[in-house]
Backbone as JSON Lines, residues from 0, in Angstrom:
{"i":0,"aa":"X","n":[0.82,-1.2,0.0],"ca":[0.0,0.0,0.0],"c":[0.87,1.27,0.0]}
{"i":1,"aa":"X","n":[2.02,1.19,0.64],"ca":[2.91,2.34,0.71],"c":[3.33,2.83,-0.68]}
{"i":2,"aa":"X","n":[3.48,1.9,-1.62],"ca":[3.84,2.28,-2.99],"c":[2.81,3.22,-3.61]}
{"i":3,"aa":"X","n":[1.55,3.08,-3.21],"ca":[0.47,3.9,-3.78],"c":[0.24,5.2,-3.02]}
{"i":4,"aa":"X","n":[0.75,5.31,-1.81],"ca":[0.43,6.48,-0.99],"c":[1.63,7.37,-0.66]}
{"i":5,"aa":"X","n":[2.84,6.85,-0.75],"ca":[4.02,7.61,-0.32],"c":[4.21,8.88,-1.15]}
{"i":6,"aa":"X","n":[4.24,8.78,-2.46],"ca":[4.45,9.97,-3.28],"c":[3.28,10.94,-3.18]}
{"i":7,"aa":"X","n":[2.03,10.5,-3.32],"ca":[0.93,11.46,-3.17],"c":[1.0,12.21,-1.83]}
{"i":8,"aa":"X","n":[1.33,11.5,-0.77],"ca":[1.44,12.16,0.54],"c":[2.56,13.19,0.55]}
{"i":9,"aa":"X","n":[3.64,12.92,-0.19],"ca":[4.77,13.85,-0.21],"c":[4.43,15.16,-0.89]}
{"i":10,"aa":"X","n":[3.38,15.17,-1.71],"ca":[2.94,16.4,-2.36],"c":[1.62,16.9,-1.78]}
{"i":11,"aa":"X","n":[1.24,16.36,-0.63],"ca":[0.06,16.85,0.09],"c":[-1.27,16.41,-0.51]}
{"i":12,"aa":"X","n":[-1.3,15.22,-1.13],"ca":[-2.53,14.74,-1.75],"c":[-2.82,13.31,-1.3]}
{"i":13,"aa":"X","n":[-4.08,12.96,-1.36],"ca":[-4.46,11.56,-1.16],"c":[-4.21,10.83,-2.48]}
{"i":14,"aa":"X","n":[-4.32,9.51,-2.47],"ca":[-4.15,8.75,-3.7],"c":[-5.16,9.2,-4.76]}
{"i":15,"aa":"X","n":[-6.41,9.35,-4.37],"ca":[-7.46,9.76,-5.3],"c":[-7.22,11.15,-5.87]}
{"i":16,"aa":"X","n":[-6.83,12.08,-5.0],"ca":[-6.53,13.44,-5.48],"c":[-5.37,13.42,-6.47]}
{"i":17,"aa":"X","n":[-4.33,12.66,-6.12],"ca":[-3.16,12.6,-6.98],"c":[-3.51,11.95,-8.32]}
{"i":18,"aa":"X","n":[-4.33,10.93,-8.29],"ca":[-4.78,10.29,-9.53],"c":[-5.46,11.31,-10.43]}
{"i":19,"aa":"X","n":[-6.34,12.12,-9.86],"ca":[-7.05,13.14,-10.64],"c":[-6.12,14.19,-11.21]}
{"i":20,"aa":"X","n":[-5.22,14.69,-10.37],"ca":[-4.29,15.73,-10.82],"c":[-3.35,15.18,-11.89]}
{"i":21,"aa":"X","n":[-2.79,14.01,-11.66],"ca":[-1.86,13.42,-12.63],"c":[-2.56,13.1,-13.95]}
{"i":22,"aa":"X","n":[-3.79,12.61,-13.87],"ca":[-4.55,12.31,-15.08],"c":[-4.83,13.58,-15.87]}
{"i":23,"aa":"X","n":[-5.25,14.63,-15.17],"ca":[-5.54,15.91,-15.84],"c":[-4.27,16.47,-16.48]}
{"i":24,"aa":"X","n":[-3.14,16.42,-15.76],"ca":[-1.87,16.88,-16.32],"c":[-1.51,16.07,-17.55]}
{"i":25,"aa":"X","n":[-1.64,14.75,-17.47],"ca":[-1.31,13.88,-18.59],"c":[-2.14,14.18,-19.82]}
{"i":26,"aa":"X","n":[-3.44,14.38,-19.62],"ca":[-4.31,14.69,-20.76],"c":[-3.96,16.03,-21.38]}
{"i":27,"aa":"X","n":[-3.61,17.0,-20.53],"ca":[-3.21,18.3,-21.07],"c":[-1.89,18.2,-21.83]}
{"i":28,"aa":"X","n":[-0.96,17.36,-21.35],"ca":[0.3,17.17,-22.07],"c":[0.05,16.48,-23.41]}
{"i":29,"aa":"X","n":[-0.84,15.5,-23.43],"ca":[-1.17,14.84,-24.7],"c":[-1.76,15.85,-25.67]}
{"i":30,"aa":"X","n":[-2.68,16.67,-25.19],"ca":[-3.28,17.7,-26.05],"c":[-2.25,18.66,-26.6]}
{"i":31,"aa":"X","n":[-1.36,19.14,-25.74],"ca":[-0.31,20.04,-26.19],"c":[0.65,19.36,-27.16]}
{"i":32,"aa":"X","n":[0.95,18.09,-26.91],"ca":[1.82,17.34,-27.8],"c":[1.2,17.12,-29.17]}
{"i":33,"aa":"X","n":[-0.08,16.79,-29.18],"ca":[-0.77,16.61,-30.46],"c":[-0.81,17.92,-31.24]}
{"i":34,"aa":"X","n":[-1.05,19.03,-30.53],"ca":[-1.04,20.33,-31.19],"c":[0.34,20.63,-31.78]}
{"i":35,"aa":"X","n":[1.41,20.27,-31.05],"ca":[2.76,20.51,-31.55],"c":[3.04,19.65,-32.79]}
{"i":36,"aa":"X","n":[2.53,18.41,-32.81],"ca":[2.71,17.55,-33.99],"c":[1.99,18.14,-35.21]}
{"i":37,"aa":"X","n":[0.77,18.62,-34.98],"ca":[0.03,19.24,-36.08],"c":[0.77,20.49,-36.55]}
{"i":38,"aa":"X","n":[1.28,21.26,-35.6],"ca":[2.03,22.48,-35.93],"c":[3.26,22.15,-36.78]}
{"i":39,"aa":"X","n":[3.89,21.02,-36.52],"ca":[5.05,20.62,-37.32],"c":[4.69,20.43,-38.79]}
{"i":40,"aa":"X","n":[3.49,19.94,-39.05],"ca":[3.05,19.7,-40.42],"c":[2.41,20.96,-41.01]}
{"i":41,"aa":"X","n":[1.65,21.67,-40.18],"ca":[0.94,22.88,-40.62],"c":[1.42,24.05,-39.75]}
{"i":42,"aa":"X","n":[2.51,24.69,-40.11],"ca":[3.14,25.71,-39.27],"c":[2.23,26.86,-38.88]}
{"i":43,"aa":"X","n":[1.17,27.09,-39.62],"ca":[0.24,28.18,-39.29],"c":[-0.75,27.78,-38.2]}
{"i":44,"aa":"X","n":[-0.84,26.51,-37.89],"ca":[-1.8,26.02,-36.89],"c":[-1.11,25.84,-35.53]}
{"i":45,"aa":"X","n":[-1.82,26.14,-34.48],"ca":[-1.36,25.89,-33.11],"c":[0.03,26.46,-32.85]}
{"i":46,"aa":"X","n":[0.25,27.69,-33.24],"ca":[1.59,28.29,-33.16],"c":[2.13,28.41,-31.74]}
{"i":47,"aa":"X","n":[1.27,28.57,-30.77],"ca":[1.75,28.73,-29.39],"c":[1.14,27.72,-28.43]}
{"i":48,"aa":"X","n":[0.34,26.79,-28.92],"ca":[-0.37,25.86,-28.04],"c":[0.58,24.99,-27.21]}
{"i":49,"aa":"X","n":[1.6,24.42,-27.84],"ca":[2.54,23.58,-27.1],"c":[3.26,24.33,-26.0]}
{"i":50,"aa":"X","n":[3.8,25.5,-26.32],"ca":[4.54,26.27,-25.31],"c":[3.61,26.81,-24.24]}
{"i":51,"aa":"X","n":[2.38,27.21,-24.61],"ca":[1.43,27.67,-23.6],"c":[1.04,26.54,-22.65]}
{"i":52,"aa":"X","n":[0.89,25.34,-23.18],"ca":[0.55,24.18,-22.35],"c":[1.66,23.91,-21.35]}
{"i":53,"aa":"X","n":[2.89,23.89,-21.84],"ca":[4.04,23.66,-20.96],"c":[4.13,24.73,-19.88]}
{"i":54,"aa":"X","n":[4.0,25.99,-20.27],"ca":[4.1,27.1,-19.31],"c":[2.99,27.03,-18.27]}
{"i":55,"aa":"X","n":[1.77,26.7,-18.7],"ca":[0.65,26.63,-17.76],"c":[0.83,25.49,-16.77]}
{"i":56,"aa":"X","n":[1.25,24.33,-17.25],"ca":[1.46,23.19,-16.35],"c":[2.61,23.47,-15.38]}
{"i":57,"aa":"X","n":[3.66,24.07,-15.89],"ca":[4.79,24.41,-15.03],"c":[4.37,25.4,-13.95]}
{"i":58,"aa":"X","n":[3.65,26.44,-14.34],"ca":[3.2,27.44,-13.36],"c":[2.3,26.8,-12.31]}
{"i":59,"aa":"X","n":[1.45,25.87,-12.73],"ca":[0.56,25.21,-11.78],"c":[1.35,24.36,-10.79]}
{"i":60,"aa":"X","n":[2.36,23.66,-11.28],"ca":[3.19,22.85,-10.37],"c":[3.96,23.73,-9.4]}
{"i":61,"aa":"X","n":[4.52,24.81,-9.9],"ca":[5.3,25.72,-9.06],"c":[4.4,26.36,-8.0]}
{"i":62,"aa":"X","n":[3.2,26.78,-8.4],"ca":[2.28,27.39,-7.45],"c":[1.89,26.39,-6.36]}
{"i":63,"aa":"X","n":[1.71,25.15,-6.75],"ca":[1.37,24.1,-5.77],"c":[2.49,23.93,-4.76]}
{"i":64,"aa":"X","n":[3.72,24.03,-5.22],"ca":[4.88,23.89,-4.32],"c":[5.25,25.2,-3.65]}
{"i":65,"aa":"X","n":[4.62,26.29,-4.07],"ca":[4.95,27.63,-3.56],"c":[6.44,27.93,-3.78]}
{"i":66,"aa":"X","n":[6.94,27.51,-4.94],"ca":[8.34,27.71,-5.3],"c":[8.41,28.73,-6.43]}
{"i":67,"aa":"X","n":[8.23,30.0,-6.11],"ca":[8.15,31.03,-7.13],"c":[9.49,31.29,-7.83]}
{"i":68,"aa":"X","n":[10.58,30.79,-7.31],"ca":[11.88,31.01,-7.95],"c":[11.97,30.3,-9.29]}
{"i":69,"aa":"X","n":[11.13,29.29,-9.53],"ca":[11.23,28.55,-10.78],"c":[10.18,28.97,-11.81]}
{"i":70,"aa":"X","n":[9.38,29.96,-11.55],"ca":[8.27,30.33,-12.43],"c":[8.74,30.64,-13.84]}
{"i":71,"aa":"X","n":[9.86,31.3,-14.03],"ca":[10.3,31.73,-15.37],"c":[11.34,30.83,-16.0]}
{"i":72,"aa":"X","n":[11.37,29.53,-15.68],"ca":[12.4,28.67,-16.25],"c":[12.02,28.12,-17.61]}
{"i":73,"aa":"X","n":[10.77,28.23,-18.02],"ca":[10.36,27.77,-19.34],"c":[10.53,28.95,-20.29]}
{"i":74,"aa":"X","n":[11.63,28.95,-21.05],"ca":[11.98,30.12,-21.86],"c":[12.03,29.82,-23.35]}
{"i":75,"aa":"X","n":[11.36,28.79,-23.8],"ca":[11.4,28.46,-25.21],"c":[9.98,28.39,-25.75]}
{"i":76,"aa":"X","n":[9.88,28.47,-27.05],"ca":[8.57,28.41,-27.72],"c":[8.6,27.25,-28.71]}
{"i":77,"aa":"X","n":[7.59,26.43,-28.66],"ca":[7.48,25.31,-29.59],"c":[6.63,25.74,-30.76]}
């Protein structure tokens, strides 16, 4: 049971909460990744979707940790 609860507890979440957050993050990463793949083929489409997705997820993680020193570390555009 410890394998399922140790990490979620280390970030202040229950197993169920962590499952929801991780699933939502994963789906958003898939969406951003798919947009970046389409952008590779059609450069006029989804010009900032990949980088906006990365920046939003990073900001959300940093805010959760209250680690504002890392907020501006995503400095590239896909």
